[in-house]
N, C-alpha and C positions, 0 to 999 in steps of 0.2 A: 683538811677535807680536799679530797680528790676534785680535780677541775670540773670533771663530768657531773658530780653532784652540786658543785656551785652553779653550773649552766642549768641543771634541772631546777634549782631553787629560783634562778631568775625567770625561768619560764613559769614557774607556779606564781611567783609575784605580778608578772605581767597579766596573766590570765585569771588570777584567783577571784576578783571582784567580778568580772564580767560572769564567769560560771556561777557563782555563789548567788547571781542575781535571780538565778532560776531556781523556783521554790523546791525543786524535785532534787537538786545536788545540795547535800547536807554537808560535804566534807570535801577539801581539796587539799592534798600535800604530797609530800616526798615519801617513797618506799623505796624497796629494792625488787628486782626481778628475782626469780629463782637461782640465777646465776650470779646474783650479787650486784648487778649493774643498778645504776639509778633508774626510777620510774616515777611517774606522776600518776597518783592515786586519786580516783574521784569516786566519792560514795553517792549513791542515790537511794532516795527514800523508797522508791518503787521502780519497777522495770518501766522504760521508756524508750522504745526504739526509734521515735522520732527524734528524741533528744540524743540518744547514743549516735545516730547518723550525723549530727552536727559536729561532733567532738572528733579530731583526727586521731588515729591510732598511734601516732607518734608526732612529735614537734621537735624539729632540729636534732633528729636522731635520738631523742630521748623517747621510749615507750609510754604510751598512756594505758593505764589500767582502769577499768569502769566496773565497779562491784555494787550489789545491791545490798544495802546494810539496814534498811527500814528507817523509820523516823528516828532522829537522835534529839532527846531533850537535854537541855543545859541545866544544871542544878544552881 
């Protein structure tokens, strides 16, 4: 695995619990940008501009992508 993906994984592990403590954040994980670089992906149940402002657009050079997925129910 590329070192930049390992770095992104460490960032996700560091912040995952904190982010998931917000009921509007339904998922936190790794993904790729359109160029194939690592990205931190955060899925929200609904639009929340106040919450989005608390999450930086990038952490240690790794971009953060925030998307609206809607509610996610586990089976």
